[in-house]
Structure formats: C-alpha cells, structure tokens
N, C-alpha and C positions, 0 to 999 in steps of 0.2 A: 607608757609608764610600766616598769617592771613590777611584778608581784613581790610584796615583802615575803622573805623566806620564813618558814617555820611558824607561821602564825595564821590562825583561821581568818579567812576573809569574811567581812561583814557586808560591805557594799561593793558591787561591781557595776560599773557604768560603761556602756559601749555605744559609740556613735551618737551620743546625746547632743541635740541641737535645739536651740531656741531662736525663733525669728520674731521680730516686731515690725509691723508695717512693711512686710515683705523684705526686710533687711536682716541679715544674720546678726544676732547679738553675741552668741558664742557657738562653737561647735564646728564640726563634730568632735566631741570629747570622748576619750577612753582612759579610765583610771579605776583604781581599786583602793579601798580603805580596809585595813586589817584591824583586828582587835588589838588594843594597846597602842594605837598611834594616832597622831594628829596630822591631818593633811592641811597645809597652809595654802589657801587659795589667794593668789596675788596677781597683779596686773594693773595696767593704767586705768584712768577714769574711763568709764564706758565699756570696760572689757567684759562686763557681765558677772562680776563676782557675786553681788547680791542677788541677781537674777538666778544664778545657778543654785544658791541655797533655797530660794523660794520655789524653784522647780522641784528640787528634792524633797521639800517640805509639803508639796502638793498644793501650793498656793498659786502656781502657774502651770500650765500644761505645756509640755515639751512639743516641739514640732516633729521630732524624730528621735530614734534611739531606744535602747533597752536599759532597764534597770534591774539588777538582781540583789536579793537580800539573803544572806546566809546560804548561798548556793542555789537559790530558787529564783527564776525570773518572775517578776511581778509587774502589773501595770503601774503601781505606785508603791512607795515604801509603806509598810504598815504604820498606822498612826501611833500605835503604842511603842514603836521602835525608835521614834525620833522625838527630840526636844529642840525647839527653834527659839533662839533669842535674837531678835532683829534690832533695827535702829529705834523702833517704837517699842516701849516696854510692854505694852499690852495689858497694863493694869486697869482696874476700875477705879476711877479717880475719887469716887465718893466713898469707897470702902477703905477701912483701915488696912494696914500692911498685913496683919495676921489674917484678917478675913479674906484678903486677896489670895493668900496662900491656901487657905481652907477651900476656897472656890476652885483653885486649880487642882487641888487633890481630888475634889469631887468629880472633876471633869476627866483627869488623866491618871488617877491613882497615885500611890505613894511608894517610894523606894523603902525597902525594909530597913528597920532600925533607925529611922529618922522621923521627927514630927515637925509640923509647921513652926511651932515655937522654937524648937531646936535649930531648924534651918535659918530662922530669922537671927537667932543669936550667933550662928556660925558666920554670917556675913556682916556682923557688927551693927545690927539694927535692934538689939535688945533695948527695950524701953520705948520703941516706936510702934508697938503692937497696934495701938488704936489711932495712930495718926493716919488720916486719909492720904492715900498714895499721891493724890493731886497736890498736896502740900509739901511733899518731899522734894529735895533738890534733885537735879539731874543725876548726880552721882549716887544719891540714896535710892532713886528709882532703879538705876542699873544694879545696885546691890540687891534690891528686892527681886529683880529678874533673876539674879544669880541664886537667890534662895529658892525661887521656883524651880530653877534648873536642878539644884541639889536635891529637891524632892522628887523629881520626875523619874520613874522607873524605866528609862529609855536608854538603849545602848549607844545610839548615835546622837551626838550633840551637833547642831548646826548653829554656829555662832558667828554673827555678822558684826565685825569690829568690836569684839568684847571688851577691849581696853579703853574704848572711848568714854569720856566723862568720868574717868576714875583717877584718883590720885595714886601715889606710889603704893600705899597699902592696899588699895583696891586692885591694882594690877597684880600685886603679889597674891591676893586672894583668888584671882582668876587662875593663876598658875597652880596654886594649891588644889583648887577644885579639879582642874584638868588632870593633874597628876593622880589624884585619888580615883577619878573616873577611869583613867586609862589602866591603872593598877588593877581595877575591878573587872577588866576585860571590855571596857567600853572603847569608843573611838570618837573622833571629832573632826569636822571640817571647819576651818576658821578662815574668814576673810581677813585680809590685812593689806594696807597700803605700804607696809615696811617701815612705818614711823616708830614702831616699838620693837624691842628685842623679842625674838621668838621664844615661846615658852620652853622651859627646861625640861622637856619631855621628848620622847621619840617622835620626830617629825619628818615629813617629806613635803615637797613643795610642788604645787600644780600652778603653772604660769599660764594665765589666759593672755595670749599674745595679740588678740585682736585690737585692743585699744580703741581709740576713736577713729572710725572709718577703716579699720583693718579687716582682715579676712577671716577672723575666727579661729586661727590656728593655736596650737597648744605647744608650749615648751615646758619641760619639767626637769627637776634636779632631784637628787636624793640627799638627805642629810640626817645624821643622828645627833641628838643633843648630847 
C-alpha cells in the first residue's frame, strides 16, 4: 500500500501476522495510516478484520511483524494513543450513562474542551444521565460508546463495525464524529462488511483477502471521498 502524500504518518505496520491454532488468520500485512485519514478494513467473513483491530489494540498478540507509531518502532501501540470501540460496548451495566463516562475519563483521561455531560448530549443521550447502561437499547449503548470515544484524547480510533445497531441519525453521528476527529489530525481504522456507504471523509481501503480458508493475502485500493 502506498504512503499517503504530504501527511504525517501515525501508524506503520510491516509484515504483521496473526495465527490461531497453527492456522494463519491474516498476514503478512503491510500498511500505513496517516493523520487525517480513515482506513477501511474490509473482506469476507473470517478474513480477520476484528482480529486485526484487537491486535492493534493490544488485546491479542501478533505472531510476527513490526508496528511503528509516529515514526518510532514499538512493541505495541501506546495505550493513550488509541481508542477502541468493538462489538461489545464495554459499559458497566449497573452504572448510569454519565457515571460510565466519568469512569472512562478516570481511566483514560479526557480530550480538551469537552466534558462527560457535553459528550452525552452530543450523541443524543441528554436526559439519560442516570439510566443504567444495562437498561439502554442496543442503539443507545452504541451511542454511549461513541460518547466515550468523543472524550478519549487518542489520535487513532479503532472502530469495529461502528454503524451496527444505529439508525440513520446514528450513522450520520458517526460520520460527524469521524470528520471532526480527522480534521483535528486524528486517524481511524474502520472494519466494514460493505453494507454501509463509506464515511464522507478521506479514506483508503485495506482488503483482507484471506476469507475463509484462504492464504492471508492483502489487496488494497485507494479512494478519496
């Protein structure tokens, strides 16, 4: 995959590979992600899209390869550099929505110029401050995860199917948050099955070609929204 021109690279991945039960899930992969862009990670079921994000988030250990952050090779991405939103929202079910965000801020810090209450209002959950997250709908829990993302002072967002469980307004909210994050010099990796339109931001595509029972190869295209 070619380097984006005239933009500083945040993430550099070289020969990254992940195996499970002695079988290759993906790799070896080579790609970069620059400030101000979203990399769409796509491919068939079993291609390793979610697994790739979990490896980059430090939740799984790669079998081989190198990772670089802001030009420096590192054994893993710095925890304060990444924010991960997966299929499981990761909220404490017995805590209210606002207390969940306060808990996240206590763990990961807070982006300048935003408060938990303001983030909750930004995602359309004003008035739900004291509702335990376990009583929220799937879409509302996803919105709460987006509020947590909005608060995180992380430059790289790792988003696993961020449009799932959201209505049209919720999908537009994801696009708005992404555009704001990229305008601020951040970047994102986004897994997608291709069921939704790509976000209207600067994007490139990383195709995991392994699929089910394939060889772990990678195909890529470049596109600009």
